[in-house]
C-alpha positions as CSV (number, residue, x, y, z in Angstrom):
1,M,61.4,-176.3,5.8
2,N,59.4,-174.4,3.0
3,L,59.0,-174.4,-0.6
4,I,58.8,-171.1,-2.6
5,R,59.4,-171.3,-6.6
6,G,61.2,-174.6,-6.3
7,V,63.3,-173.4,-3.5
8,A,63.6,-175.5,-0.3
9,M,64.1,-172.8,2.6
10,T,65.3,-173.5,6.0
11,V,64.6,-171.0,8.9
12,S,66.3,-170.7,12.3
13,Y,65.8,-168.4,14.9
14,N,68.8,-169.6,16.7
15,K,70.7,-166.5,16.6
16,L,67.3,-164.6,18.2
17,W,67.2,-167.3,21.4
18,K,70.6,-166.9,22.0
19,I,70.6,-162.2,22.3
20,L,67.4,-163.3,24.2
21,I,69.8,-165.2,26.7
22,D,72.5,-162.7,26.2
23,R,70.4,-159.8,27.4
24,N,68.1,-161.8,30.1
25,I,65.2,-161.5,28.0
26,N,62.6,-164.2,28.3
27,K,60.2,-164.7,25.1
28,T,57.1,-163.1,27.0
29,Q,59.2,-160.1,27.4
30,M,60.3,-159.8,23.8
31,R,56.9,-160.5,22.8
32,L,55.3,-157.8,24.7
33,M,58.4,-155.3,23.2
34,A,58.3,-156.1,20.1
35,G,54.2,-156.3,19.7
36,I,54.2,-159.9,18.0
37,S,51.2,-162.1,18.8
38,T,51.9,-165.5,20.7
39,N,51.2,-167.1,17.4
40,V,54.0,-165.6,15.8
41,L,56.0,-166.8,18.5
42,A,54.8,-170.1,18.4
43,K,55.7,-170.5,14.7
44,M,59.2,-169.0,15.6
45,G,59.4,-171.6,18.3
46,R,58.8,-174.2,15.3
47,N,61.3,-172.2,12.9
48,E,58.3,-171.5,10.5
49,T,58.4,-168.4,8.4
50,I,56.7,-165.3,9.9
51,S,55.7,-162.2,7.8
52,M,58.7,-159.7,7.3
53,D,56.6,-156.8,9.5
54,S,56.8,-159.5,12.3
55,L,60.3,-159.8,11.6
56,C,61.0,-155.5,11.5
57,K,59.4,-155.3,15.0
58,I,61.6,-157.7,16.6
59,A,64.4,-156.2,15.1
60,E,63.4,-152.6,16.2
61,A,62.7,-153.6,19.7
62,L,66.0,-155.3,20.5
63,H,68.1,-152.5,18.4
64,C,69.7,-154.9,15.8
65,G,69.5,-155.8,12.4
66,L,67.6,-158.7,10.4
67,D,70.2,-160.9,10.0
68,D,71.2,-160.8,14.0
69,I,67.7,-162.4,14.4
70,V,67.5,-165.2,11.1
71,E,69.1,-167.1,9.4
72,I,68.2,-169.1,6.1
73,S,69.6,-171.3,3.9
74,S,68.1,-172.6,0.6
75,T,68.4,-175.5,-1.6
76,K,67.5,-175.7,-5.2
77,K,65.2,-178.3,-5.9
């Protein structure tokens, strides 16, 4: 969970993992298709935030929208 301006944000990439399963693509293949680093992939595995640039690269590589690959929940503190 990340705290940004008093708002606790939880990020989940479960939608992305489901797309990869449905398309029979493994994480390494997706990483190479999108041109992201292993560090970014590791952060995603821990449901940590990554840059918008990385999210856009993934969405473009998979021909989908950002809302298809990431889910963000927020709770006001």
